[in-house]
N, CA, C and O atoms as a GROMACS GRO file, in nm:
protein
  584
    1MET      N    1  -2.617  -0.679   2.415
    1MET     CA    2  -2.719  -0.612   2.339
    1MET      C    3  -2.853  -0.684   2.358
    1MET      O    4  -2.957  -0.619   2.366
    2ARG      N    5  -2.851  -0.814   2.364
    2ARG     CA    6  -2.976  -0.886   2.384
    2ARG      C    7  -3.041  -0.846   2.516
    2ARG      O    8  -3.163  -0.834   2.526
    3LEU      N    9  -2.957  -0.825   2.618
    3LEU     CA   10  -3.009  -0.781   2.746
    3LEU      C   11  -3.076  -0.646   2.732
    3LEU      O   12  -3.182  -0.623   2.790
    4PHE      N   13  -3.014  -0.555   2.657
    4PHE     CA   14  -3.074  -0.423   2.633
    4PHE      C   15  -3.209  -0.437   2.565
    4PHE      O   16  -3.306  -0.374   2.607
    5LEU      N   17  -3.217  -0.519   2.461
    5LEU     CA   18  -3.343  -0.535   2.389
    5LEU      C   19  -3.452  -0.593   2.479
    5LEU      O   20  -3.567  -0.550   2.475
    6LEU      N   21  -3.414  -0.689   2.560
    6LEU     CA   22  -3.509  -0.746   2.653
    6LEU      C   23  -3.555  -0.640   2.752
    6LEU      O   24  -3.674  -0.631   2.784
    7TRP      N   25  -3.461  -0.561   2.802
    7TRP     CA   26  -3.494  -0.454   2.895
    7TRP      C   27  -3.588  -0.354   2.831
    7TRP      O   28  -3.687  -0.313   2.892
    8VAL      N   29  -3.558  -0.313   2.708
    8VAL     CA   30  -3.643  -0.216   2.638
    8VAL      C   31  -3.784  -0.272   2.620
    8VAL      O   32  -3.883  -0.204   2.645
    9LEU      N   33  -3.790  -0.396   2.577
    9LEU     CA   34  -3.921  -0.456   2.555
    9LEU      C   35  -4.000  -0.464   2.685
    9LEU      O   36  -4.117  -0.427   2.689
   10LEU      N   37  -3.936  -0.513   2.790
   10LEU     CA   38  -4.006  -0.525   2.917
   10LEU      C   39  -4.042  -0.389   2.975
   10LEU      O   40  -4.151  -0.370   3.028
   11ALA      N   41  -3.949  -0.295   2.963
   11ALA     CA   42  -3.976  -0.161   3.016
   11ALA      C   43  -4.090  -0.094   2.941
   11ALA      O   44  -4.170  -0.021   3.000
   12SER      N   45  -4.098  -0.118   2.812
   12SER     CA   46  -4.204  -0.053   2.734
   12SER      C   47  -4.339  -0.117   2.761
   12SER      O   48  -4.443  -0.054   2.741
   13LEU      N   49  -4.339  -0.241   2.806
   13LEU     CA   50  -4.465  -0.310   2.831
   13LEU      C   51  -4.509  -0.298   2.977
   13LEU      O   52  -4.627  -0.310   3.008
   14ALA      N   53  -4.411  -0.276   3.065
   14ALA     CA   54  -4.443  -0.268   3.208
   14ALA      C   55  -4.506  -0.133   3.237
   14ALA      O   56  -4.455  -0.028   3.198
   15VAL      N   57  -4.618  -0.138   3.306
   15VAL     CA   58  -4.688  -0.015   3.340
   15VAL      C   59  -4.725  -0.019   3.487
   15VAL      O   60  -4.792  -0.112   3.533
   16SER      N   61  -4.681   0.079   3.559
   16SER     CA   62  -4.716   0.092   3.699
   16SER      C   63  -4.864   0.129   3.711
   16SER      O   64  -4.911   0.213   3.634
   17PRO      N   65  -4.938   0.070   3.805
   17PRO     CA   66  -5.079   0.106   3.819
   17PRO      C   67  -5.098   0.256   3.845
   17PRO      O   68  -5.197   0.314   3.801
   18ALA      N   69  -5.005   0.318   3.915
   18ALA     CA   70  -5.016   0.460   3.945
   18ALA      C   71  -4.997   0.546   3.821
   18ALA      O   72  -5.048   0.658   3.814
   19PHE      N   73  -4.925   0.493   3.724
   19PHE     CA   74  -4.898   0.567   3.601
   19PHE      C   75  -4.946   0.489   3.480
   19PHE      O   76  -4.876   0.480   3.379
   20ALA      N   77  -5.065   0.434   3.489
   20ALA     CA   78  -5.119   0.355   3.378
   20ALA      C   79  -5.126   0.440   3.253
   20ALA      O   80  -5.188   0.546   3.252
   21ALA      N   81  -5.062   0.392   3.148
   21ALA     CA   82  -5.056   0.467   3.022
   21ALA      C   83  -5.159   0.413   2.925
   21ALA      O   84  -5.199   0.297   2.931
   22THR      N   85  -5.200   0.498   2.837
   22THR     CA   86  -5.288   0.452   2.731
   22THR      C   87  -5.205   0.372   2.632
   22THR      O   88  -5.083   0.389   2.626
   23PRO      N   89  -5.268   0.284   2.555
   23PRO     CA   90  -5.192   0.204   2.459
   23PRO      C   91  -5.111   0.290   2.362
   23PRO      O   92  -5.003   0.247   2.318
   24SER      N   93  -5.158   0.407   2.327
   24SER     CA   94  -5.085   0.490   2.231
   24SER      C   95  -4.959   0.550   2.292
   24SER      O   96  -4.872   0.596   2.218
   25ASP      N   97  -4.948   0.550   2.425
   25ASP     CA   98  -4.828   0.601   2.490
   25ASP      C   99  -4.711   0.503   2.481
   25ASP      O  100  -4.595   0.545   2.481
   26ALA      N  101  -4.740   0.375   2.474
   26ALA     CA  102  -4.634   0.273   2.476
   26ALA      C  103  -4.536   0.289   2.360
   26ALA      O  104  -4.415   0.284   2.384
   27PRO      N  105  -4.581   0.307   2.236
   27PRO     CA  106  -4.484   0.325   2.128
   27PRO      C  107  -4.396   0.449   2.147
   27PRO      O  108  -4.277   0.445   2.119
   28LYS      N  109  -4.454   0.557   2.194
   28LYS     CA  110  -4.378   0.681   2.215
   28LYS      C  111  -4.272   0.661   2.322
   28LYS      O  112  -4.158   0.706   2.307
   29ARG      N  113  -4.308   0.593   2.431
   29ARG     CA  114  -4.211   0.568   2.538
   29ARG      C  115  -4.098   0.480   2.487
   29ARG      O  116  -3.981   0.505   2.515
   30PHE      N  117  -4.132   0.377   2.411
   30PHE     CA  118  -4.033   0.287   2.354
   30PHE      C  119  -3.940   0.366   2.262
   30PHE      O  120  -3.818   0.357   2.273
   31TYR      N  121  -3.997   0.443   2.172
   31TYR     CA  122  -3.920   0.524   2.077
   31TYR      C  123  -3.824   0.618   2.152
   31TYR      O  124  -3.707   0.629   2.117
   32ASP      N  125  -3.875   0.685   2.253
   32ASP     CA  126  -3.792   0.778   2.330
   32ASP      C  127  -3.676   0.707   2.399
   32ASP      O  128  -3.566   0.762   2.407
   33ARG      N  129  -3.700   0.586   2.448
   33ARG     CA  130  -3.591   0.511   2.512
   33ARG      C  131  -3.483   0.475   2.411
   33ARG      O  132  -3.363   0.481   2.442
   34VAL      N  133  -3.525   0.437   2.292
   34VAL     CA  134  -3.426   0.402   2.189
   34VAL      C  135  -3.350   0.527   2.145
   34VAL      O  136  -3.230   0.520   2.120
   35MET      N  137  -3.418   0.641   2.136
   35MET     CA  138  -3.350   0.766   2.101
   35MET      C  139  -3.242   0.801   2.203
   35MET      O  140  -3.139   0.859   2.168
   36GLU      N  141  -3.265   0.767   2.329
   36GLU     CA  142  -3.163   0.790   2.431
   36GLU      C  143  -3.035   0.715   2.397
   36GLU      O  144  -2.925   0.768   2.413
   37GLU      N  145  -3.049   0.591   2.350
   37GLU     CA  146  -2.931   0.513   2.310
   37GLU      C  147  -2.859   0.582   2.195
   37GLU      O  148  -2.737   0.590   2.193
   38PHE      N  149  -2.936   0.633   2.100
   38PHE     CA  150  -2.877   0.705   1.987
   38PHE      C  151  -2.801   0.827   2.036
   38PHE      O  152  -2.687   0.851   1.994
   39HIS      N  153  -2.862   0.905   2.124
   39HIS     CA  154  -2.798   1.026   2.175
   39HIS      C  155  -2.673   0.994   2.257
   39HIS      O  156  -2.583   1.078   2.269
   40HIS      N  157  -2.667   0.875   2.313
   40HIS     CA  158  -2.547   0.832   2.386
   40HIS      C  159  -2.444   0.768   2.291
   40HIS      O  160  -2.343   0.715   2.335
   41LYS      N  161  -2.472   0.776   2.163
   41LYS     CA  162  -2.384   0.725   2.056
   41LYS      C  163  -2.363   0.574   2.061
   41LYS      O  164  -2.262   0.523   2.014
   42ASP      N  165  -2.460   0.504   2.119
   42ASP     CA  166  -2.458   0.358   2.114
   42ASP      C  167  -2.542   0.317   1.994
   42ASP      O  168  -2.657   0.275   2.007
   43TYR      N  169  -2.481   0.332   1.876
   43TYR     CA  170  -2.554   0.314   1.751
   43TYR      C  171  -2.597   0.170   1.727
   43TYR      O  172  -2.701   0.146   1.666
   44GLU      N  173  -2.519   0.075   1.774
   44GLU     CA  174  -2.560  -0.066   1.759
   44GLU      C  175  -2.687  -0.093   1.839
   44GLU      O  176  -2.780  -0.154   1.788
   45ALA      N  177  -2.690  -0.046   1.963
   45ALA     CA  178  -2.808  -0.067   2.046
   45ALA      C  179  -2.928   0.009   1.989
   45ALA      O  180  -3.039  -0.043   1.986
   46ALA      N  181  -2.904   0.132   1.944
   46ALA     CA  182  -3.014   0.210   1.886
   46ALA      C  183  -3.066   0.144   1.759
   46ALA      O  184  -3.187   0.140   1.736
   47LEU      N  185  -2.976   0.093   1.676
   47LEU     CA  186  -3.017   0.026   1.554
   47LEU      C  187  -3.106  -0.093   1.586
   47LEU      O  188  -3.212  -0.110   1.525
   48ALA      N  189  -3.064  -0.174   1.680
   48ALA     CA  190  -3.145  -0.290   1.720
   48ALA      C  191  -3.278  -0.244   1.780
   48ALA      O  192  -3.382  -0.305   1.754
   49GLY      N  193  -3.275  -0.139   1.859
   49GLY     CA  194  -3.397  -0.088   1.920
   49GLY      C  195  -3.496  -0.034   1.818
   49GLY      O  196  -3.616  -0.060   1.828
   50PHE      N  197  -3.446   0.042   1.719
   50PHE     CA  198  -3.536   0.094   1.617
   50PHE      C  199  -3.593  -0.017   1.530
   50PHE      O  200  -3.709  -0.012   1.488
   51ARG      N  201  -3.512  -0.118   1.503
   51ARG     CA  202  -3.564  -0.232   1.426
   51ARG      C  203  -3.673  -0.305   1.504
   51ARG      O  204  -3.776  -0.343   1.448
   52LEU      N  205  -3.651  -0.323   1.633
   52LEU     CA  206  -3.752  -0.387   1.717
   52LEU      C  207  -3.877  -0.300   1.724
   52LEU      O  208  -3.989  -0.350   1.719
   53PHE      N  209  -3.858  -0.169   1.736
   53PHE     CA  210  -3.972  -0.077   1.737
   53PHE      C  211  -4.057  -0.098   1.612
   53PHE      O  212  -4.179  -0.106   1.620
   54LEU      N  213  -3.992  -0.107   1.496
   54LEU     CA  214  -4.065  -0.124   1.370
   54LEU      C  215  -4.139  -0.258   1.365
   54LEU      O  216  -4.248  -0.268   1.308
   55GLU      N  217  -4.080  -0.361   1.425
   55GLU     CA  218  -4.148  -0.490   1.430
   55GLU      C  219  -4.273  -0.482   1.518
   55GLU      O  220  -4.378  -0.538   1.484
   56LEU      N  221  -4.262  -0.414   1.631
   56LEU     CA  222  -4.372  -0.408   1.727
   56LEU      C  223  -4.474  -0.299   1.696
   56LEU      O  224  -4.593  -0.315   1.723
   57HIS      N  225  -4.426  -0.189   1.638
   57HIS     CA  226  -4.512  -0.071   1.620
   57HIS      C  227  -4.502  -0.017   1.477
   57HIS      O  228  -4.498   0.104   1.457
   58GLY      N  229  -4.498  -0.106   1.381
   58GLY     CA  230  -4.480  -0.066   1.241
   58GLY      C  231  -4.589   0.022   1.184
   58GLY      O  232  -4.569   0.085   1.080
   59ARG      N  233  -4.703   0.029   1.250
   59ARG     CA  234  -4.813   0.115   1.203
   59ARG      C  235  -4.823   0.244   1.285
   59ARG      O  236  -4.915   0.323   1.265
   60SER      N  237  -4.731   0.263   1.373
   60SER     CA  238  -4.730   0.384   1.456
   60SER      C  239  -4.699   0.507   1.372
   60SER      O  240  -4.630   0.496   1.271
   61PRO      N  241  -4.750   0.622   1.412
   61PRO     CA  242  -4.710   0.747   1.343
   61PRO      C  243  -4.560   0.773   1.352
   61PRO      O  244  -4.506   0.854   1.276
   62LEU      N  245  -4.492   0.705   1.444
   62LEU     CA  246  -4.347   0.722   1.460
   62LEU      C  247  -4.267   0.627   1.371
   62LEU      O  248  -4.144   0.632   1.372
   63ALA      N  249  -4.334   0.542   1.295
   63ALA     CA  250  -4.264   0.441   1.214
   63ALA      C  251  -4.170   0.504   1.111
   63ALA      O  252  -4.059   0.455   1.094
   64SER      N  253  -4.212   0.609   1.044
   64SER     CA  254  -4.125   0.671   0.944
   64SER      C  255  -4.000   0.729   1.009
   64SER      O  256  -3.890   0.721   0.953
   65SER      N  257  -4.017   0.786   1.126
   65SER     CA  258  -3.901   0.840   1.198
   65SER      C  259  -3.809   0.728   1.244
   65SER      O  260  -3.686   0.739   1.235
   66ALA      N  261  -3.868   0.620   1.295
   66ALA     CA  262  -3.786   0.506   1.339
   66ALA      C  263  -3.705   0.449   1.224
   66ALA      O  264  -3.588   0.416   1.240
   67LEU      N  265  -3.767   0.438   1.107
   67LEU     CA  266  -3.696   0.387   0.990
   67LEU      C  267  -3.586   0.483   0.948
   67LEU      O  268  -3.477   0.440   0.909
   68TYR      N  269  -3.613   0.612   0.955
   68TYR     CA  270  -3.508   0.711   0.926
   68TYR      C  271  -3.390   0.690   1.020
   68TYR      O  272  -3.275   0.690   0.976
   69TRP      N  273  -3.417   0.672   1.149
   69TRP     CA  274  -3.308   0.655   1.246
   69TRP      C  275  -3.234   0.523   1.228
   69TRP      O  276  -3.117   0.512   1.264
   70VAL      N  277  -3.301   0.422   1.173
   70VAL     CA  278  -3.229   0.299   1.134
   70VAL      C  279  -3.121   0.337   1.033
   70VAL      O  280  -3.005   0.299   1.048
   71GLY      N  281  -3.159   0.412   0.931
   71GLY     CA  282  -3.062   0.456   0.831
   71GLY      C  283  -2.953   0.542   0.890
   71GLY      O  284  -2.837   0.529   0.853
   72GLU      N  285  -2.990   0.630   0.981
   72GLU     CA  286  -2.891   0.718   1.044
   72GLU      C  287  -2.790   0.636   1.126
   72GLU      O  288  -2.670   0.663   1.122
   73CYS      N  289  -2.838   0.536   1.198
   73CYS     CA  290  -2.747   0.448   1.273
   73CYS      C  291  -2.653   0.375   1.178
   73CYS      O  292  -2.532   0.368   1.202
   74GLU      N  293  -2.707   0.320   1.071
   74GLU     CA  294  -2.625   0.249   0.973
   74GLU      C  295  -2.520   0.344   0.914
   74GLU      O  296  -2.404   0.306   0.898
   75TYR      N  297  -2.561   0.465   0.883
   75TYR     CA  298  -2.468   0.564   0.828
   75TYR      C  299  -2.355   0.591   0.927
   75TYR      O  300  -2.238   0.590   0.890
   76ARG      N  301  -2.390   0.613   1.051
   76ARG     CA  302  -2.287   0.644   1.152
   76ARG      C  303  -2.199   0.525   1.184
   76ARG      O  304  -2.087   0.542   1.234
   77LEU      N  305  -2.247   0.406   1.157
   77LEU     CA  306  -2.164   0.285   1.175
   77LEU      C  307  -2.082   0.254   1.050
   77LEU      O  308  -2.009   0.155   1.047
   78GLY      N  309  -2.092   0.338   0.948
   78GLY     CA  310  -2.016   0.318   0.825
   78GLY      C  311  -2.075   0.215   0.731
   78GLY      O  312  -2.008   0.169   0.639
   79ARG      N  313  -2.199   0.180   0.753
   79ARG     CA  314  -2.269   0.082   0.668
   79ARG      C  315  -2.350   0.160   0.563
   79ARG      O  316  -2.473   0.163   0.566
   80PHE      N  317  -2.278   0.222   0.473
   80PHE     CA  318  -2.338   0.317   0.381
   80PHE      C  319  -2.437   0.253   0.283
   80PHE      O  320  -2.539   0.313   0.251
   81GLN      N  321  -2.407   0.133   0.236
   81GLN     CA  322  -2.500   0.066   0.144
   81GLN      C  323  -2.631   0.034   0.215
   81GLN      O  324  -2.739   0.052   0.158
   82ASP      N  325  -2.622  -0.013   0.339
   82ASP     CA  326  -2.743  -0.040   0.418
   82ASP      C  327  -2.820   0.090   0.443
   82ASP      O  328  -2.943   0.092   0.437
   83ALA      N  329  -2.748   0.197   0.470
   83ALA     CA  330  -2.811   0.327   0.494
   83ALA      C  331  -2.887   0.373   0.370
   83ALA      O  332  -2.999   0.424   0.381
   84VAL      N  333  -2.828   0.356   0.252
   84VAL     CA  334  -2.897   0.393   0.128
   84VAL      C  335  -3.031   0.321   0.119
   84VAL      O  336  -3.132   0.382   0.086
   85ILE      N  337  -3.031   0.194   0.150
   85ILE     CA  338  -3.155   0.115   0.142
   85ILE      C  339  -3.258   0.164   0.242
   85ILE      O  340  -3.375   0.180   0.209
   86SER      N  341  -3.214   0.190   0.365
   86SER     CA  342  -3.308   0.236   0.468
   86SER      C  343  -3.364   0.374   0.434
   86SER      O  344  -3.484   0.397   0.450
   87PHE      N  345  -3.280   0.465   0.388
   87PHE     CA  346  -3.330   0.597   0.352
   87PHE      C  347  -3.425   0.590   0.233
   87PHE      O  348  -3.523   0.663   0.227
   88GLU      N  349  -3.396   0.502   0.139
   88GLU     CA  350  -3.487   0.484   0.025
   88GLU      C  351  -3.622   0.431   0.073
   88GLU      O  352  -3.726   0.470   0.020
   89GLN      N  353  -3.621   0.343   0.172
   89GLN     CA  354  -3.747   0.291   0.225
   89GLN      C  355  -3.829   0.400   0.292
   89GLN      O  356  -3.952   0.400   0.282
   90VAL      N  357  -3.763   0.493   0.359
   90VAL     CA  358  -3.836   0.606   0.417
   90VAL      C  359  -3.906   0.683   0.306
   90VAL      O  360  -4.025   0.716   0.317
   91ILE      N  361  -3.833   0.711   0.199
   91ILE     CA  362  -3.886   0.791   0.087
   91ILE      C  363  -4.002   0.721   0.018
   91ILE      O  364  -4.102   0.784  -0.015
   92THR      N  365  -3.990   0.591  -0.004
   92THR     CA  366  -4.094   0.520  -0.080
   92THR      C  367  -4.212   0.477   0.007
   92THR      O  368  -4.326   0.482  -0.039
   93ARG      N  369  -4.187   0.434   0.130
   93ARG     CA  370  -4.297   0.388   0.216
   93ARG      C  371  -4.376   0.503   0.278
   93ARG      O  372  -4.496   0.491   0.304
   94TYR      N  373  -4.307   0.614   0.302
   94TYR     CA  374  -4.370   0.726   0.373
   94TYR      C  375  -4.348   0.856   0.295
   94TYR      O  376  -4.282   0.947   0.345
   95PRO      N  377  -4.403   0.866   0.175
   95PRO     CA  378  -4.375   0.983   0.089
   95PRO      C  379  -4.422   1.117   0.145
   95PRO      O  380  -4.378   1.222   0.099
   96HIS      N  381  -4.511   1.115   0.244
   96HIS     CA  382  -4.560   1.240   0.303
   96HIS      C  383  -4.499   1.267   0.441
   96HIS      O  384  -4.542   1.358   0.511
   97SER      N  385  -4.400   1.188   0.479
   97SER     CA  386  -4.338   1.203   0.610
   97SER      C  387  -4.252   1.329   0.617
   97SER      O  388  -4.197   1.375   0.516
   98GLN      N  389  -4.241   1.382   0.736
   98GLN     CA  390  -4.150   1.494   0.760
   98GLN      C  391  -4.005   1.453   0.740
   98GLN      O  392  -3.918   1.539   0.728
   99LYS      N  393  -3.977   1.326   0.736
   99LYS     CA  394  -3.840   1.276   0.725
   99LYS      C  395  -3.793   1.259   0.581
   99LYS      O  396  -3.677   1.222   0.559
  100VAL      N  397  -3.877   1.285   0.482
  100VAL     CA  398  -3.838   1.261   0.343
  100VAL      C  399  -3.722   1.351   0.300
  100VAL      O  400  -3.629   1.304   0.235
  101ALA      N  401  -3.725   1.478   0.336
  101ALA     CA  402  -3.615   1.568   0.299
  101ALA      C  403  -3.484   1.521   0.362
  101ALA      O  404  -3.381   1.514   0.294
  102SER      N  405  -3.488   1.488   0.489
  102SER     CA  406  -3.367   1.440   0.557
  102SER      C  407  -3.320   1.308   0.501
  102SER      O  408  -3.200   1.287   0.483
  103ALA      N  409  -3.413   1.218   0.472
  103ALA     CA  410  -3.376   1.087   0.417
  103ALA      C  411  -3.313   1.102   0.279
  103ALA      O  412  -3.218   1.031   0.246
  104THR      N  413  -3.365   1.194   0.199
  104THR     CA  414  -3.308   1.216   0.066
  104THR      C  415  -3.167   1.273   0.076
  104THR      O  416  -3.076   1.231   0.006
  105LEU      N  417  -3.151   1.370   0.166
  105LEU     CA  418  -3.018   1.428   0.187
  105LEU      C  419  -2.919   1.322   0.235
  105LEU      O  420  -2.808   1.312   0.184
  106LYS      N  421  -2.959   1.244   0.334
  106LYS     CA  422  -2.868   1.144   0.389
  106LYS      C  423  -2.839   1.032   0.290
  106LYS      O  424  -2.730   0.975   0.289
  107LYS      N  425  -2.937   1.000   0.206
  107LYS     CA  426  -2.912   0.901   0.102
  107LYS      C  427  -2.805   0.955   0.007
  107LYS      O  428  -2.715   0.881  -0.034
  108ALA      N  429  -2.814   1.082  -0.028
  108ALA     CA  430  -2.712   1.145  -0.113
  108ALA      C  431  -2.576   1.140  -0.045
  108ALA      O  432  -2.475   1.111  -0.110
  109MET      N  433  -2.572   1.169   0.083
  109MET     CA  434  -2.446   1.167   0.157
  109MET      C  435  -2.387   1.026   0.163
  109MET      O  436  -2.266   1.008   0.154
  110ALA      N  437  -2.474   0.927   0.177
  110ALA     CA  438  -2.426   0.788   0.178
  110ALA      C  439  -2.370   0.750   0.041
  110ALA      O  440  -2.266   0.684   0.032
  111TYR      N  441  -2.438   0.792  -0.066
  111TYR     CA  442  -2.384   0.769  -0.200
  111TYR      C  443  -2.247   0.835  -0.215
  111TYR      O  444  -2.156   0.777  -0.273
  112ASP      N  445  -2.234   0.955  -0.162
  112ASP     CA  446  -2.106   1.024  -0.168
  112ASP      C  447  -1.997   0.944  -0.097
  112ASP      O  448  -1.886   0.933  -0.148
  113LYS      N  449  -2.029   0.890   0.018
  113LYS     CA  450  -1.932   0.807   0.092
  113LYS      C  451  -1.896   0.681   0.014
  113LYS      O  452  -1.785   0.629   0.025
  114LEU      N  453  -1.991   0.632  -0.065
  114LEU     CA  454  -1.966   0.513  -0.148
  114LEU      C  455  -1.896   0.549  -0.280
  114LEU      O  456  -1.875   0.464  -0.366
  115ARG      N  457  -1.861   0.676  -0.295
  115ARG     CA  458  -1.795   0.728  -0.416
  115ARG      C  459  -1.883   0.715  -0.540
  115ARG      O  460  -1.834   0.700  -0.652
  116MET      N  461  -2.012   0.722  -0.517
  116MET     CA  462  -2.109   0.720  -0.627
  116MET      C  463  -2.153   0.865  -0.648
  116MET      O  464  -2.265   0.904  -0.616
  117LYS      N  465  -2.060   0.942  -0.703
  117LYS     CA  466  -2.073   1.088  -0.710
  117LYS      C  467  -2.192   1.133  -0.795
  117LYS      O  468  -2.261   1.228  -0.758
  118ASN      N  469  -2.217   1.068  -0.906
  118ASN     CA  470  -2.328   1.107  -0.991
  118ASN      C  471  -2.462   1.088  -0.920
  118ASN      O  472  -2.548   1.176  -0.924
  119GLU      N  473  -2.480   0.973  -0.855
  119GLU     CA  474  -2.603   0.946  -0.782
  119GLU      C  475  -2.620   1.046  -0.668
  119GLU      O  476  -2.731   1.094  -0.642
  120ALA      N  477  -2.509   1.077  -0.600
  120ALA     CA  478  -2.514   1.175  -0.491
  120ALA      C  479  -2.556   1.312  -0.544
  120ALA      O  480  -2.642   1.377  -0.485
  121ARG      N  481  -2.494   1.355  -0.654
  121ARG     CA  482  -2.526   1.486  -0.710
  121ARG      C  483  -2.673   1.496  -0.748
  121ARG      O  484  -2.738   1.598  -0.721
  122ILE      N  485  -2.726   1.393  -0.811
  122ILE     CA  486  -2.867   1.393  -0.852
  122ILE      C  487  -2.957   1.411  -0.730
  122ILE      O  488  -3.054   1.488  -0.734
  123LEU      N  489  -2.926   1.342  -0.622
  123LEU     CA  490  -3.010   1.353  -0.502
  123LEU      C  491  -2.991   1.487  -0.432
  123LEU      O  492  -3.088   1.543  -0.380
  124PHE      N  493  -2.869   1.539  -0.428
  124PHE     CA  494  -2.849   1.672  -0.370
  124PHE      C  495  -2.933   1.775  -0.447
  124PHE      O  496  -2.997   1.861  -0.387
  125GLU      N  497  -2.932   1.764  -0.580
  125GLU     CA  498  -3.011   1.856  -0.662
  125GLU      C  499  -3.161   1.838  -0.636
  125GLU      O  500  -3.236   1.935  -0.635
  126ARG      N  501  -3.203   1.714  -0.616
  126ARG     CA  502  -3.344   1.687  -0.587
  126ARG      C  503  -3.387   1.754  -0.456
  126ARG      O  504  -3.496   1.811  -0.447
  127VAL      N  505  -3.301   1.747  -0.357
  127VAL     CA  506  -3.331   1.811  -0.228
  127VAL      C  507  -3.351   1.961  -0.247
  127VAL      O  508  -3.444   2.020  -0.193
  128VAL      N  509  -3.261   2.023  -0.325
  128VAL     CA  510  -3.270   2.167  -0.349
  128VAL      C  511  -3.400   2.204  -0.420
  128VAL      O  512  -3.463   2.304  -0.386
  129VAL      N  513  -3.440   2.122  -0.517
  129VAL     CA  514  -3.561   2.151  -0.595
  129VAL      C  515  -3.689   2.120  -0.516
  129VAL      O  516  -3.782   2.201  -0.514
  130GLN      N  517  -3.692   2.005  -0.451
  130GLN     CA  518  -3.816   1.962  -0.383
  130GLN      C  519  -3.837   2.028  -0.247
  130GLN      O  520  -3.951   2.044  -0.203
  131PHE      N  521  -3.729   2.066  -0.181
  131PHE     CA  522  -3.739   2.123  -0.046
  131PHE      C  523  -3.658   2.253  -0.038
  131PHE      O  524  -3.568   2.264   0.045
  132PRO      N  525  -3.689   2.351  -0.123
  132PRO     CA  526  -3.603   2.468  -0.141
  132PRO      C  527  -3.580   2.553  -0.016
  132PRO      O  528  -3.475   2.616  -0.003
  133ARG      N  529  -3.673   2.557   0.075
  133ARG     CA  530  -3.660   2.643   0.194
  133ARG      C  531  -3.619   2.566   0.319
  133ARG      O  532  -3.628   2.618   0.430
  134SER      N  533  -3.577   2.444   0.302
  134SER     CA  534  -3.544   2.359   0.417
  134SER      C  535  -3.396   2.369   0.454
  134SER      O  536  -3.312   2.408   0.372
  135PRO      N  537  -3.364   2.334   0.577
  135PRO     CA  538  -3.222   2.325   0.616
  135PRO      C  539  -3.148   2.220   0.532
  135PRO      O  540  -3.029   2.233   0.505
  136GLU      N  541  -3.221   2.116   0.492
  136GLU     CA  542  -3.160   2.012   0.408
  136GLU      C  543  -3.117   2.069   0.274
  136GLU      O  544  -3.014   2.029   0.220
  137ALA      N  545  -3.195   2.162   0.218
  137ALA     CA  546  -3.159   2.225   0.091
  137ALA      C  547  -3.030   2.304   0.106
  137ALA      O  548  -2.945   2.302   0.016
  138GLU      N  549  -3.014   2.372   0.217
  138GLU     CA  550  -2.890   2.447   0.240
  138GLU      C  551  -2.771   2.352   0.248
  138GLU      O  552  -2.665   2.380   0.192
  139ALA      N  553  -2.788   2.240   0.317
  139ALA     CA  554  -2.680   2.141   0.327
  139ALA      C  555  -2.651   2.080   0.190
  139ALA      O  556  -2.535   2.055   0.157
  140ALA      N  557  -2.754   2.058   0.110
  140ALA     CA  558  -2.735   2.002  -0.024
  140ALA      C  559  -2.661   2.102  -0.113
  140ALA      O  560  -2.572   2.062  -0.188
  141LYS      N  561  -2.698   2.230  -0.106
  141LYS     CA  562  -2.628   2.333  -0.184
  141LYS      C  563  -2.480   2.338  -0.148
  141LYS      O  564  -2.394   2.349  -0.235
  142LYS      N  565  -2.451   2.328  -0.022
  142LYS     CA  566  -2.311   2.328   0.024
  142LYS      C  567  -2.238   2.206  -0.032
  142LYS      O  568  -2.125   2.218  -0.079
  143ALA      N  569  -2.302   2.090  -0.027
  143ALA     CA  570  -2.240   1.969  -0.080
  143ALA      C  571  -2.215   1.980  -0.230
  143ALA      O  572  -2.114   1.931  -0.281
  144LEU      N  573  -2.306   2.044  -0.301
  144LEU     CA  574  -2.290   2.060  -0.446
  144LEU      C  575  -2.175   2.156  -0.479
  144LEU      O  576  -2.109   2.140  -0.582
  145ARG      N  577  -2.150   2.252  -0.394
  145ARG     CA  578  -2.038   2.346  -0.416
  145ARG      C  579  -1.902   2.281  -0.392
  145ARG      O  580  -1.802   2.323  -0.449
  146GLU      N  581  -1.900   2.179  -0.310
  146GLU     CA  582  -1.772   2.116  -0.273
  146GLU      C  583  -1.723   2.019  -0.378
  146GLU      O  584  -1.617   1.959  -0.361
   0.00000   0.00000   0.00000
């Protein structure tokens, strides 16, 4: 994994003169490379990559998404308590992010996995009320019926 992180860091910083990128392109390229690891279901590598992204590009417009994907990786690795914390950070640090509905839903799902049914129900209901026309609201309604 350390080799992967070193590769990601070097690859994101290396720029061919023929394809010289603007500084704002570097975070996007880095983010996209880490997303590839996620899509290949290498959640440990993706988790490390998103954490490194946040260290290097914490002020990027992609930071809220990267933090969301940290939580998603933790969730998929069965680290539900860690996922709850990461999803809560998305909600509190980036209250206007497009990821707030998804983070709230996934936080509820993580609570459900932790058998914290009351906390999960409250958050599922919050998703339905705050994001009524979203796909997350439909998923929350389904979870509430079950």
